[in-house]
Residue frames relative to the residue before (quaternion, step in Angstrom):
aa qw qx qy qz dx dy dz
X 1.0000 0.0000 0.0000 0.0000 0.00 0.00 0.00
X 0.0542 -0.7906 0.6096 0.0222 3.57 -1.01 0.80
X 0.3612 -0.6901 0.5781 0.2432 3.56 -1.36 0.20
X 0.3584 -0.7231 0.5503 0.2139 3.56 -0.88 0.96
X 0.0267 0.7963 -0.6011 0.0617 3.54 -0.97 0.89
X 0.3384 -0.6898 0.5987 0.2261 3.52 -1.36 0.31
X 0.0583 -0.8303 0.5537 -0.0266 3.56 -0.68 1.11
X 0.3458 -0.6726 0.6093 0.2381 3.52 -1.29 0.55
X 0.1022 -0.8393 0.5339 -0.0048 3.56 -0.29 1.30
X 0.2821 -0.7122 0.6174 0.1789 3.54 -1.02 0.89
X 0.2022 -0.8274 0.5185 0.0759 3.56 -0.41 1.26
X 0.8222 0.0626 0.0254 0.5652 3.59 0.99 -0.79
X 0.6634 -0.5084 0.3753 0.4007 3.55 -1.23 0.50
X 0.8517 0.0538 -0.1006 0.5114 3.55 -0.92 1.07
X 0.4753 0.6893 -0.4334 0.3333 3.59 1.21 0.25
X 0.6121 -0.5233 0.4237 0.4147 3.56 -1.30 0.08
X 0.4934 -0.5875 0.5306 0.3604 3.53 -1.32 0.22
X 0.1411 -0.7985 0.5841 0.0360 3.55 -0.83 1.05
X 0.3966 -0.7449 0.4894 0.2196 3.56 -0.84 1.00
X 0.0184 0.7901 -0.6097 0.0600 3.54 -0.92 1.03
X 0.4290 -0.6476 0.5593 0.2895 3.54 -1.23 0.55
X 0.0362 -0.8008 0.5975 -0.0169 3.55 -0.86 1.00
X 0.2966 -0.6983 0.6136 0.2189 3.52 -1.38 0.23
X 0.1825 -0.7881 0.5836 0.0707 3.56 -0.89 1.00
X 0.4870 -0.6773 0.4723 0.2848 3.55 -0.83 1.00
X 0.5797 -0.5429 0.4711 0.3837 3.54 -1.26 0.42
X 0.5970 -0.5783 0.3989 0.3873 3.60 -1.07 0.58
X 0.4121 -0.6396 0.5893 0.2718 3.52 -1.16 0.72
X 0.7731 -0.3986 0.2139 0.4447 3.59 -1.26 0.16
X 0.7724 0.3263 -0.1689 0.5180 3.60 1.07 -0.73
X 0.6000 0.5873 -0.3419 0.4221 3.59 1.26 0.24
X 0.2648 -0.7492 0.5969 0.1105 3.51 -1.38 0.41
X 0.2328 -0.7362 0.6153 0.1590 3.58 -1.03 0.78
X 0.0850 -0.8177 0.5689 -0.0191 3.56 -0.66 1.18
X 0.3005 -0.7017 0.6152 0.1970 3.56 -0.99 0.89
X 0.3515 -0.7792 0.4815 0.1934 3.54 -0.55 1.18
X 0.2179 -0.7430 0.6223 0.1147 3.53 -1.15 0.81
X 0.7870 -0.1129 0.1155 0.5954 3.58 1.00 -0.84
X 0.0006 -0.7782 0.6264 0.0456 3.53 -1.29 0.31
X 0.4124 -0.7028 0.5229 0.2500 3.53 -1.02 0.79
X 0.3415 -0.6717 0.6077 0.2508 3.53 -1.37 0.30
X 0.1279 -0.8137 0.5670 0.0092 3.55 -0.75 1.15
X 0.6405 -0.5271 0.3917 0.3981 3.58 -1.21 0.44
X 0.5992 0.5681 -0.3709 0.4250 3.60 1.09 -0.59
X 0.5928 0.5416 -0.3619 0.4736 3.60 1.08 -0.65
X 0.6704 0.4969 -0.2945 0.4658 3.57 0.95 -0.89
X 0.6269 0.5344 -0.3410 0.4529 3.60 1.03 -0.73
X 0.6637 0.4765 -0.3088 0.4869 3.59 0.98 -0.80
X 0.6033 0.5571 -0.3599 0.4429 3.59 1.00 -0.75
X 0.7181 0.4083 -0.2348 0.5123 3.58 1.03 -0.79
X 0.3971 -0.7437 0.4365 0.3140 3.57 1.38 -0.08
X 0.2984 0.7065 -0.5616 0.3106 3.53 1.01 0.87
X 0.6981 0.2281 -0.1943 0.6503 3.53 1.38 -0.23
X 0.3860 -0.8124 0.4050 0.1644 3.52 -0.58 1.21
X 0.1289 0.7662 -0.6073 0.1660 3.58 0.68 1.06
X 0.4770 -0.7063 0.4339 0.2920 3.62 -0.77 0.95
X 0.2868 -0.7408 0.5904 0.1429 3.52 -1.19 0.75
X 0.5432 -0.1731 -0.8213 -0.0205 1.54 -2.26 1.18
X 0.0914 -0.8076 0.5825 0.0034 3.56 -1.17 0.59
X 0.3120 -0.6700 0.6333 0.2298 3.52 -1.32 0.47
X 0.1971 -0.7968 0.5657 0.0783 3.56 -0.47 1.24
X 0.4416 0.6896 -0.5142 0.2551 3.57 -1.26 -0.45
X 0.1704 0.8101 -0.5430 0.1413 3.56 -0.64 1.09
X 0.6258 0.4531 -0.3805 0.5082 3.58 1.10 0.71
X 0.1723 0.8545 -0.4717 0.1329 3.54 0.92 0.95
X 0.0533 -0.7431 0.6640 0.0637 3.49 -1.34 0.50
X 0.2126 0.8032 -0.5302 0.1692 3.58 -0.81 0.89
X 0.5284 -0.6063 0.5024 0.3176 3.51 -1.38 -0.31
X 0.4645 -0.6892 0.4852 0.2716 3.57 -0.84 0.99
X 0.1853 -0.7817 0.5874 0.0976 3.58 -0.91 0.96
X 0.8012 -0.0594 0.0590 0.5924 3.60 0.89 -0.89
X 0.1588 -0.7781 0.6017 0.0853 3.54 -1.20 0.58
X 0.5320 -0.6136 0.4841 0.3256 3.53 -1.25 0.54
X 0.7039 -0.5179 0.3044 0.3789 3.53 -1.27 0.50
X 0.7328 0.4272 -0.2403 0.4719 3.61 1.07 -0.65
X 0.5042 0.6662 -0.4232 0.3506 3.61 1.25 -0.07
X 0.0684 -0.8246 0.5616 -0.0037 3.56 -0.77 1.07
X 0.6281 0.5992 -0.3221 0.3778 3.58 1.23 -0.39
X 0.7881 0.1099 -0.0663 0.6020 3.60 1.17 -0.51
X 0.1462 -0.7698 0.6147 0.0910 3.55 -1.32 0.33
X 0.6965 -0.4660 0.3168 0.4443 3.60 -1.20 0.37
X 0.7532 0.3483 -0.2948 0.4738 3.53 -0.98 0.99
X 0.5486 0.6111 -0.4058 0.4011 3.58 1.20 -0.35
X 0.3702 -0.6703 0.5963 0.2410 3.52 -1.24 0.65
X 0.0202 -0.8289 0.5568 -0.0510 3.57 -0.78 1.02
X 0.2366 -0.6935 0.6588 0.1705 3.50 -1.40 0.46
X 0.2914 -0.7704 0.5495 0.1400 3.57 -0.94 0.94
X 0.0973 -0.8101 0.5780 0.0110 3.56 -0.88 0.98
X 0.7614 -0.3480 0.2619 0.4803 3.57 -1.27 -0.34
X 0.4065 -0.7064 0.5339 0.2253 3.55 -1.27 0.49
X 0.0425 -0.7797 0.6246 0.0110 3.58 -1.26 0.41
X 0.6048 -0.6042 0.3804 0.3528 3.56 -1.22 0.40
X 0.3515 -0.7721 0.4661 0.2512 3.59 1.16 -0.56
X 0.7175 0.4631 -0.2421 0.4606 3.61 1.24 -0.07
X 0.6426 0.5545 -0.3350 0.4092 3.60 1.09 -0.60
X 0.7244 -0.4523 0.2984 0.4261 3.57 -1.30 0.20
X 0.6582 0.4819 -0.3449 0.4643 3.68 0.83 -0.77
X 0.6482 0.5149 -0.3286 0.4547 3.60 0.92 -0.84
X 0.7101 0.4687 -0.2619 0.4556 3.58 0.90 -0.90
X 0.7232 0.3952 -0.2427 0.5117 3.60 1.25 -0.24
X 0.5957 -0.6257 0.3323 0.3783 3.58 1.19 0.67
X 0.6014 0.5001 -0.3903 0.4856 3.56 1.10 0.77
X 0.0713 0.8660 -0.4920 0.0539 3.56 0.96 0.91
X 0.5387 0.6185 -0.4135 0.3955 3.62 1.16 -0.37
X 0.7221 0.3741 -0.2225 0.5378 3.58 1.23 -0.47
X 0.1112 0.8394 -0.5157 0.1309 3.55 1.21 0.68
X 0.5396 -0.6268 0.4582 0.3255 3.58 -1.01 0.80
X 0.7481 0.3506 -0.1811 0.5335 3.57 1.21 -0.57
X 0.1853 0.8437 -0.4918 0.1096 3.58 1.19 0.56
X 0.6640 0.4998 -0.3310 0.4469 3.63 0.92 -0.76
X 0.6833 0.4805 -0.2956 0.4636 3.58 0.82 -0.96
X 0.6765 0.5146 -0.2982 0.4343 3.60 0.97 -0.80
X 0.8153 0.3123 -0.1165 0.4734 3.58 1.00 -0.79
X 0.8216 0.2920 -0.1071 0.4778 3.60 0.98 -0.77
X 0.5619 0.6551 -0.3818 0.3306 3.62 1.18 -0.29
X 0.4176 -0.7239 0.4617 0.2974 3.61 1.20 -0.31
X 0.7122 0.3479 -0.2342 0.5629 3.55 1.20 0.57
X 0.6057 -0.4839 0.4535 0.4396 3.53 -1.34 0.06
X 0.6717 -0.4969 0.3580 0.4169 3.55 -1.28 0.24
X 0.6730 0.4635 -0.3147 0.4829 3.60 1.15 -0.41
X 0.6080 -0.5982 0.3260 0.4078 3.58 1.32 0.15
X 0.5783 0.5949 -0.3831 0.4062 3.61 1.22 -0.13
X 0.2764 -0.7489 0.5851 0.1426 3.54 -1.31 0.40
X 0.2861 -0.7991 0.5114 0.1343 3.56 -0.75 1.07
X 0.6130 0.5255 -0.3493 0.4755 3.60 1.29 0.15
X 0.0007 0.8129 -0.5803 0.0505 3.56 -0.88 0.97
X 0.1464 -0.7633 0.6216 0.0976 3.56 -1.29 0.46
X 0.5669 -0.6176 0.4294 0.3358 3.55 -1.19 0.57
X 0.8094 0.0834 -0.0049 0.5813 3.57 1.03 -0.80
X 0.7728 0.3511 -0.2620 0.4592 3.56 -1.16 0.61
X 0.7251 -0.4257 0.3206 0.4361 3.53 -1.37 -0.06
X 0.4295 -0.6950 0.5103 0.2684 3.56 -0.90 0.91
X 0.3807 -0.7124 0.5313 0.2553 3.60 -0.88 0.86
X 0.4759 -0.6331 0.5274 0.3075 3.53 -1.12 0.71
X 0.1580 -0.7927 0.5842 0.0736 3.54 -1.11 0.70
X 0.6817 0.5311 -0.3459 0.3655 3.54 -1.29 -0.57
X 0.2553 0.7596 -0.5505 0.2342 3.62 1.11 0.61
X 0.8115 -0.0507 -0.0504 0.5799 3.57 -0.58 1.20
X 0.6271 -0.5657 0.3301 0.4217 3.56 1.10 0.66
X 0.7444 0.3929 -0.2323 0.4873 3.61 1.15 0.46
X 0.0157 -0.8011 0.5948 0.0655 3.66 0.70 -0.99
X 0.0953 0.8732 -0.4673 0.1000 3.53 0.67 1.17
X 0.5014 0.5852 -0.4766 0.4231 3.64 1.16 0.34
X 0.5928 0.4949 -0.3891 0.5022 3.53 0.73 1.15
X 0.6182 -0.5837 0.3769 0.3675 3.56 -1.17 0.51
X 0.7539 0.1312 -0.1262 0.6312 3.59 1.30 -0.30
X 0.1504 -0.7732 0.6100 0.0864 3.55 -1.22 0.58
X 0.2770 -0.7215 0.6127 0.1651 3.53 -1.14 0.79
X 0.0299 -0.8421 0.5345 -0.0650 3.54 -0.33 1.29
X 0.4355 -0.6464 0.5455 0.3082 3.56 -1.33 -0.04
X 0.5945 -0.5923 0.3867 0.3824 3.57 -1.03 0.61
X 0.6156 0.5643 -0.3644 0.4121 3.64 1.10 -0.50
X 0.7845 0.2968 -0.1905 0.5101 3.63 1.01 -0.58
X 0.5609 0.5574 -0.3915 0.4706 3.58 1.24 0.49
X 0.0839 -0.8572 0.5066 -0.0373 3.53 -0.16 1.37
X 0.3496 -0.7381 0.5402 0.2028 3.58 -0.62 1.13
X 0.0560 -0.7865 0.6150 0.0008 3.56 -0.97 0.95
X 0.6646 -0.5163 0.3404 0.4195 3.62 -1.16 0.41
X 0.5081 -0.6889 0.4382 0.2742 3.56 -0.95 0.93
X 0.6715 0.5233 -0.3155 0.4192 3.61 1.09 -0.52
X 0.6264 0.5229 -0.3531 0.4577 3.61 1.23 -0.09
X 0.5323 -0.6726 0.4055 0.3161 3.62 -0.90 0.87
X 0.4350 -0.7312 0.4650 0.2448 3.57 -0.69 1.10
X 0.6274 0.5335 -0.3622 0.4366 3.61 1.05 -0.55
X 0.6499 0.4630 -0.3109 0.5163 3.58 1.24 -0.34
X 0.6654 0.5208 -0.2982 0.4440 3.59 1.02 -0.78
X 0.5645 0.6715 -0.3852 0.2864 3.60 0.98 -0.84
X 0.7108 0.4721 -0.3087 0.4202 3.69 0.71 -0.89
X 0.4727 0.6610 -0.4523 0.3675 3.60 1.25 -0.07
X 0.5828 0.6576 -0.3549 0.3195 3.59 1.14 -0.59
X 0.8131 0.1088 -0.0778 0.5665 3.60 1.15 -0.43
X 0.8018 0.3554 -0.2186 0.4278 3.59 0.10 -1.27
X 0.7200 0.4281 -0.2658 0.4772 3.58 0.78 -0.98
X 0.5996 0.5382 -0.3474 0.4798 3.57 1.13 -0.64
X 0.6375 0.5400 -0.3315 0.4382 3.59 0.97 -0.82
X 0.7089 0.4596 -0.2730 0.4602 3.58 0.80 -0.99
X 0.6919 0.4663 -0.2816 0.4739 3.55 0.88 -0.93
X 0.6740 0.5021 -0.3031 0.4492 3.58 0.92 -0.88
X 0.5815 0.5779 -0.3757 0.4321 3.59 1.07 -0.67
X 0.7089 0.4415 -0.2486 0.4907 3.58 1.01 -0.83
X 0.7741 0.4088 -0.2040 0.4382 3.55 0.72 -1.11
X 0.7962 0.2643 -0.1505 0.5230 3.61 1.04 -0.65
X 0.7341 0.4401 -0.2787 0.4357 3.60 0.52 -1.14
X 0.7703 0.2886 -0.1625 0.5450 3.60 0.80 -0.98
X 0.1808 -0.8219 0.5165 0.1581 3.57 1.22 -0.52
X 0.0310 0.8301 -0.5522 0.0719 3.55 0.79 1.09
X 0.2565 -0.8066 0.5122 0.1456 3.62 -0.59 1.06
X 0.6669 -0.4557 0.3957 0.4371 3.55 -1.34 0.17
X 0.7977 0.3018 -0.2388 0.4643 3.53 -1.07 0.84
X 0.5412 0.6530 -0.3894 0.3593 3.59 1.27 -0.15
X 0.3819 -0.6555 0.5886 0.2795 3.52 -1.42 0.17
X 0.0223 -0.8101 0.5794 -0.0868 3.56 -0.89 1.03
X 0.0279 -0.7757 0.6301 0.0222 3.56 -1.10 0.75
X 0.1216 -0.7799 0.6098 0.0712 3.56 -1.15 0.67
X 0.2767 -0.7303 0.6044 0.1576 3.55 -0.96 0.97
X 0.8026 0.1934 -0.1893 0.5316 3.55 -0.67 1.15
X 0.0206 0.8053 -0.5915 0.0360 3.57 -0.59 1.13
X 0.1495 0.7036 -0.6525 0.2386 3.46 0.47 1.39
X 0.8114 -0.2509 0.1633 0.5020 3.57 -1.17 -0.44
X 0.6718 0.4907 -0.3097 0.4605 3.60 0.87 -0.91
X 0.6898 0.4861 -0.2843 0.4550 3.58 0.88 -0.92
X 0.6530 0.4968 -0.3220 0.4723 3.59 1.00 -0.73
X 0.5993 0.5322 -0.3590 0.4783 3.59 1.10 -0.61
X 0.6388 0.5189 -0.3195 0.4696 3.57 1.07 -0.76
X 0.6216 0.5313 -0.3381 0.4658 3.59 1.00 -0.78
X 0.6729 0.4886 -0.3016 0.4663 3.58 0.85 -0.96
X 0.6644 0.5050 -0.3095 0.4558 3.59 0.96 -0.83
X 0.6358 0.5176 -0.3345 0.4647 3.59 1.00 -0.77
X 0.6227 0.5247 -0.3290 0.4781 3.58 1.09 -0.73
X 0.6413 0.5119 -0.3129 0.4783 3.59 0.99 -0.86
X 0.6817 0.5072 -0.2878 0.4418 3.59 0.96 -0.89
X 0.5025 -0.6765 0.4098 0.3491 3.58 1.22 -0.36
X 0.2832 0.7411 -0.5496 0.2618 3.58 1.16 0.50
X 0.3363 -0.7774 0.4985 0.1846 3.59 -0.82 0.93
X 0.7350 0.2361 -0.1780 0.6102 3.59 1.27 -0.34
X 0.0497 0.7913 -0.6025 0.0915 3.57 -0.61 1.17
X 0.0841 -0.8249 0.5589 -0.0090 3.57 -0.36 1.28
X 0.1494 -0.7720 0.6139 0.0694 3.58 -0.82 1.03
X 0.0998 -0.8007 0.5906 0.0123 3.57 -0.80 1.09
X 0.3095 0.7266 -0.5585 0.2536 3.59 -0.64 1.14
X 0.4470 -0.6858 0.5058 0.2721 3.57 -1.26 0.40
X 0.6070 0.5555 -0.3442 0.4522 3.59 1.29 -0.16
X 0.3811 -0.7652 0.4721 0.2152 3.58 -0.38 1.24
X 0.6452 0.5316 -0.3317 0.4372 3.58 0.98 -0.78
X 0.6806 0.4734 -0.2977 0.4733 3.56 0.95 -0.81
X 0.6056 0.5316 -0.3585 0.4713 3.58 1.09 -0.60
X 0.6283 0.5215 -0.3374 0.4685 3.60 0.99 -0.75
X 0.6567 0.4965 -0.3106 0.4752 3.58 0.97 -0.84
X 0.6163 0.5442 -0.3444 0.4533 3.58 1.02 -0.76
X 0.6334 0.5170 -0.3323 0.4701 3.59 1.00 -0.78
X 0.6469 0.5215 -0.3189 0.4559 3.58 0.95 -0.85
X 0.7369 0.4358 -0.2193 0.4679 3.57 1.07 -0.79
X 0.7801 -0.3840 0.1707 0.4636 3.59 1.22 0.20
X 0.4907 0.6560 -0.4531 0.3514 3.63 1.17 -0.15
X 0.3065 -0.7632 0.5454 0.1617 3.56 -0.97 0.89
X 0.7780 0.1534 -0.0793 0.6041 3.58 1.25 -0.48
X 0.1678 -0.7746 0.6054 0.0722 3.56 -1.09 0.82
X 0.0264 -0.7937 0.6077 -0.0083 3.57 -0.94 0.92
X 0.1565 -0.7555 0.6325 0.0677 3.55 -0.86 1.08
X 0.3856 -0.7551 0.4734 0.2388 3.64 -0.37 1.17
X 0.6340 0.5496 -0.3335 0.4298 3.59 1.13 -0.52
X 0.7142 0.4423 -0.2435 0.4848 3.55 1.23 -0.27
X 0.7016 0.3820 -0.2773 0.5338 3.60 1.25 0.14
X 0.4611 -0.6852 0.4913 0.2765 3.56 -1.10 0.68
X 0.7836 0.1797 -0.0667 0.5909 3.57 1.07 -0.76
X 0.2470 -0.8116 0.5108 0.1393 3.58 -0.10 1.29
X 0.6216 0.5268 -0.3498 0.4623 3.60 0.97 -0.75
X 0.6623 0.5064 -0.3033 0.4614 3.57 0.94 -0.88
X 0.6358 0.5269 -0.3288 0.4584 3.58 1.01 -0.76
X 0.6683 0.4811 -0.3065 0.4774 3.58 1.01 -0.75
X 0.6704 0.4838 -0.3118 0.4682 3.60 0.94 -0.77
X 0.5801 0.5790 -0.3760 0.4323 3.56 1.19 -0.43
X 0.5762 0.5841 -0.3755 0.4309 3.59 1.17 -0.46
X 0.7786 0.0015 0.0299 0.6269 3.56 1.03 -0.86
X 0.4351 -0.7595 0.4144 0.2490 3.58 -0.41 1.21
X 0.7036 0.4360 -0.2870 0.4822 3.63 1.06 -0.54
X 0.6110 -0.5415 0.3485 0.4604 3.56 1.28 -0.08
X 0.5439 -0.6209 0.4663 0.3182 3.54 -1.33 0.25
X 0.4626 -0.7161 0.4571 0.2537 3.55 -0.95 0.88
X 0.7963 0.0970 -0.0300 0.5964 3.59 1.10 -0.70
X 0.0029 -0.7721 0.6352 -0.0183 3.56 -0.97 0.93
X 0.0915 -0.7845 0.6128 0.0277 3.56 -1.00 0.89
X 0.1544 -0.7673 0.6136 0.1039 3.57 -0.94 0.90
X 0.0953 -0.7952 0.5982 0.0270 3.56 -0.85 1.05
X 0.5929 0.6390 -0.3324 0.3600 3.57 1.30 -0.21
X 0.3350 -0.7513 0.4971 0.2761 3.59 1.09 -0.68
X 0.4548 0.6688 -0.4640 0.3614 3.60 1.23 0.24
X 0.4827 -0.7242 0.4109 0.2715 3.57 -0.52 1.24
X 0.6492 0.5484 -0.3327 0.4088 3.60 0.96 -0.80
X 0.5844 0.6009 -0.3789 0.3922 3.59 1.17 -0.44
X 0.5515 0.5905 -0.4092 0.4240 3.60 1.16 -0.38
X 0.6798 0.4820 -0.2868 0.4725 3.57 0.86 -0.96
X 0.6700 0.5010 -0.2957 0.4611 3.56 0.92 -0.94
X 0.7001 0.4959 -0.2810 0.4301 3.55 0.84 -1.01
X 0.6503 0.4940 -0.3199 0.4804 3.57 0.95 -0.81
X 0.6333 0.5389 -0.3268 0.4491 3.57 1.05 -0.73
X 0.6986 0.4602 -0.2641 0.4799 3.58 1.18 -0.53
X 0.5168 0.6775 -0.4096 0.3258 3.61 1.25 -0.18
X 0.4419 -0.6338 0.5705 0.2785 3.50 -1.25 0.63
X 0.6512 -0.4468 0.3943 0.4700 3.61 -1.21 0.14
X 0.8251 0.1286 -0.1720 0.5225 3.56 -0.94 1.03
X 0.3802 0.7318 -0.4835 0.2935 3.58 1.23 0.36
X 0.2926 -0.7631 0.5583 0.1429 3.56 -1.22 0.52
X 0.1664 -0.7648 0.6189 0.0658 3.54 -1.00 0.97
X 0.0756 -0.7965 0.5997 0.0146 3.56 -0.65 1.14
X 0.0523 -0.8037 0.5919 0.0293 3.57 -1.09 0.63
X 0.2180 -0.7985 0.5549 0.0834 3.54 -1.07 0.83
X 0.7899 0.3666 -0.1468 0.4691 3.59 1.18 -0.37
X 0.4713 0.6275 -0.4883 0.3816 3.63 1.16 0.21
X 0.1089 -0.7938 0.5965 0.0469 3.56 -0.91 0.91
X 0.6546 -0.4929 0.3853 0.4245 3.56 -1.23 0.42
X 0.7784 0.2835 -0.2360 0.5080 3.55 -0.82 1.02
X 0.4928 0.6824 -0.4225 0.3361 3.59 1.25 -0.06
X 0.4470 -0.7199 0.4348 0.3049 3.58 1.23 -0.32
X 0.4374 0.6725 -0.4780 0.3577 3.59 1.21 0.39
X 0.1351 0.8068 -0.5457 0.1820 3.56 -0.02 1.39
X 0.0717 -0.8125 0.5785 -0.0088 3.56 -1.01 0.86
X 0.4569 -0.6342 0.5503 0.2938 3.56 -1.15 0.70
X 0.4409 -0.7277 0.4607 0.2527 3.59 -0.57 1.15
X 0.5606 0.6197 -0.3847 0.3921 3.59 1.16 -0.45
X 0.6168 0.5556 -0.3508 0.4334 3.57 1.21 -0.36
X 0.6585 0.4893 -0.3086 0.4814 3.59 1.27 0.02
X 0.3501 0.7971 -0.4466 0.2063 3.57 1.27 0.26
X 0.6695 0.4714 -0.3118 0.4820 3.63 1.17 -0.30
X 0.7093 -0.4993 0.2605 0.4239 3.53 1.05 0.77
X 0.4204 0.6932 -0.4870 0.3250 3.57 1.22 0.19
X 0.1100 -0.8058 0.5802 0.0450 3.56 -1.15 0.54
X 0.3198 -0.7125 0.5951 0.1897 3.52 -1.34 0.48
X 0.0274 -0.8071 0.5897 -0.0053 3.57 -1.05 0.74
X 0.2684 -0.7310 0.6075 0.1564 3.55 -0.79 1.05
X 0.1238 -0.8142 0.5672 0.0090 3.56 -0.91 0.96
X 0.0787 -0.7625 0.6413 0.0334 3.56 -0.96 0.95
X 0.8655 0.0045 -0.0184 0.5005 3.58 -0.96 0.93
X 0.6002 -0.5901 0.3545 0.4073 3.58 1.16 0.54
X 0.4395 -0.6792 0.4492 0.3791 3.59 1.33 0.15
X 0.3304 0.7982 -0.4514 0.2237 3.56 1.21 0.56
X 0.2924 -0.6165 0.6893 0.2437 3.48 -1.34 0.52
X 0.3678 -0.8080 0.4035 0.2216 3.55 0.01 1.34
X 0.6482 0.5409 -0.3372 0.4166 3.57 0.92 -0.83
X 0.6849 0.4471 -0.2784 0.5035 3.58 1.18 -0.51
X 0.7354 0.4494 -0.2668 0.4312 3.57 0.62 -1.12
X 0.6380 0.5311 -0.3543 0.4305 3.62 0.88 -0.81
X 0.6940 0.4516 -0.2927 0.4783 3.58 0.93 -0.76
X 0.5811 0.5449 -0.3772 0.4723 3.61 1.13 -0.52
X 0.6796 0.4789 -0.2882 0.4751 3.59 0.92 -0.90
X 0.6057 0.5472 -0.3534 0.4569 3.59 1.07 -0.67
X 0.6744 0.4780 -0.2986 0.4770 3.58 0.96 -0.82
X 0.6223 0.5159 -0.3427 0.4787 3.60 1.07 -0.65
X 0.6091 0.5298 -0.3456 0.4784 3.59 1.07 -0.70
X 0.6449 0.5267 -0.3217 0.4508 3.59 0.89 -0.90
X 0.7162 0.4463 -0.2422 0.4788 3.56 1.04 -0.82
X 0.5309 -0.6542 0.3968 0.3642 3.60 1.27 -0.01
X 0.5648 0.6323 -0.3655 0.3842 3.59 1.27 0.20
X 0.7486 0.2210 -0.1574 0.6049 3.60 1.28 -0.11
X 0.0256 -0.8799 0.4745 -0.0061 3.58 0.59 1.21
X 0.1918 -0.8331 0.5142 0.0692 3.53 0.41 1.33
X 0.6365 0.5879 -0.3331 0.3719 3.57 0.93 -0.92
X 0.5755 0.5999 -0.3812 0.4044 3.60 1.17 -0.46
X 0.6947 0.4922 -0.2563 0.4577 3.59 1.21 -0.50
X 0.6944 0.5743 -0.2436 0.3586 3.55 1.16 -0.65
X 0.0691 -0.7320 0.6752 0.0593 3.52 -1.29 0.66
X 0.2645 -0.8179 0.5012 0.0990 3.58 -0.74 1.10
X 0.0749 -0.7764 0.6258 -0.0023 3.53 -1.17 0.85
X 0.5040 -0.5865 0.5258 0.3542 3.55 -1.22 0.46
X 0.6216 -0.5547 0.4022 0.3797 3.57 -1.12 0.68
X 0.6274 0.5614 -0.3333 0.4244 3.59 1.02 -0.78
X 0.7088 0.4450 -0.2459 0.4890 3.58 1.20 -0.50
X 0.1956 0.8322 -0.5015 0.1328 3.59 1.15 0.55
X 0.6622 0.5077 -0.3318 0.4401 3.62 0.92 -0.75
X 0.6284 0.5116 -0.3271 0.4862 3.59 1.07 -0.70
X 0.6390 0.5318 -0.3253 0.4506 3.55 0.97 -0.85
X 0.6473 0.5047 -0.3218 0.4720 3.61 0.98 -0.79
X 0.6372 0.5254 -0.3300 0.4572 3.59 0.97 -0.80
X 0.6856 0.4848 -0.2873 0.4609 3.57 0.88 -0.92
X 0.6520 0.5002 -0.3179 0.4730 3.59 1.01 -0.79
X 0.6812 0.5091 -0.2897 0.4391 3.58 0.94 -0.88
X 0.6954 0.4669 -0.2669 0.4766 3.57 1.11 -0.67
X 0.4988 -0.6617 0.4235 0.3661 3.57 1.25 -0.27
X 0.4076 0.7200 -0.4767 0.2970 3.59 1.23 0.17
X 0.7664 0.1591 -0.1181 0.6111 3.57 1.20 -0.49
X 0.5045 -0.6583 0.4739 0.2959 3.55 -1.19 0.56
X 0.7837 -0.0696 0.0690 0.6133 3.59 0.87 -0.93
X 0.2089 -0.7768 0.5875 0.0884 3.56 -0.57 1.22
X 0.0657 -0.7818 0.6201 0.0059 3.55 -0.98 0.94
X 0.2815 -0.7552 0.5741 0.1442 3.55 -0.87 1.03
X 0.1839 -0.7684 0.6036 0.1068 3.56 -1.00 0.87
X 0.2889 -0.7605 0.5624 0.1483 3.55 -0.98 0.95
X 0.7786 0.1121 -0.0335 0.6166 3.55 1.16 -0.70
X 0.6729 -0.3934 0.3645 0.5096 3.55 -1.24 -0.23
X 0.6514 -0.5324 0.3517 0.4105 3.61 -1.09 0.63
X 0.0926 0.8096 -0.5713 0.0982 3.55 -0.90 0.92
């Protein structure tokens, strides 16, 4: 038995998403079939579209899904039909990082999220004619009306909260918030700066405000996003295009330097600037530097106990952090909706264009009316 679905398939590098009818296998014992309500568009989807990440094509992307459980495998105990769920990153569940609550650093992270197949190499997506699209992107491939997920990356959320708002918690917003609340563990009273206030950076700003950081510096060249960052908790705004010495501008905020700095932009020069702005024993976290990016630093600049930390998915245990953020949203302390722009699923190519140009902060595709 299979489920018929409509998917937006990426057929070629930098190509448009093309709609195709697909068949999705019934859930295996540890899998879940989810009817999609909404899914966010993330920079990682765009990186794969450009083949900066070598996920095989054709493929059904999408990894910030929100939907309603339709069927579950015999061994699934965490969700049941009718549950509202948010879909997050996948992991093997067996390696040392997974067993120690650091599944974002799973030994099998590439195979689990980017290989376009289950961990055993099989593919649950099929078509009657033409090349079969790869699926299981981040264990979900949520650019389709249904997604075949695993119980480990299918997170039950409260039914009274809107799924089209909850969906982006699965990756980008979890990454920014988790970087602050878990990976860096920014404490109350701390000083914190973030380079780049797109969706990930704005989530970090909101999380730093929740954590009680007393100095929160937002760094970006987009005046509108800086204004939004101020509304969401930033105490200082810095436009690199308006200062001659960015490190000096950051150190002017706090004379001893900043205790925590996070880069979400992937701009190599921010490593040098950010480390230069660190206080003794300060920590620099980054979520977007990739091999070959040219972000290089003289280790001698870390002699006062400063440290660098690469961060994936905010080091989040998704089942915990996503629900913590959902409750903060309910309380008005993590206003996700301020970041979102909504599009019909049929308009996925327009949504990608708007997200890529910076016209919107976080594009979210809706499959049905909000639910």
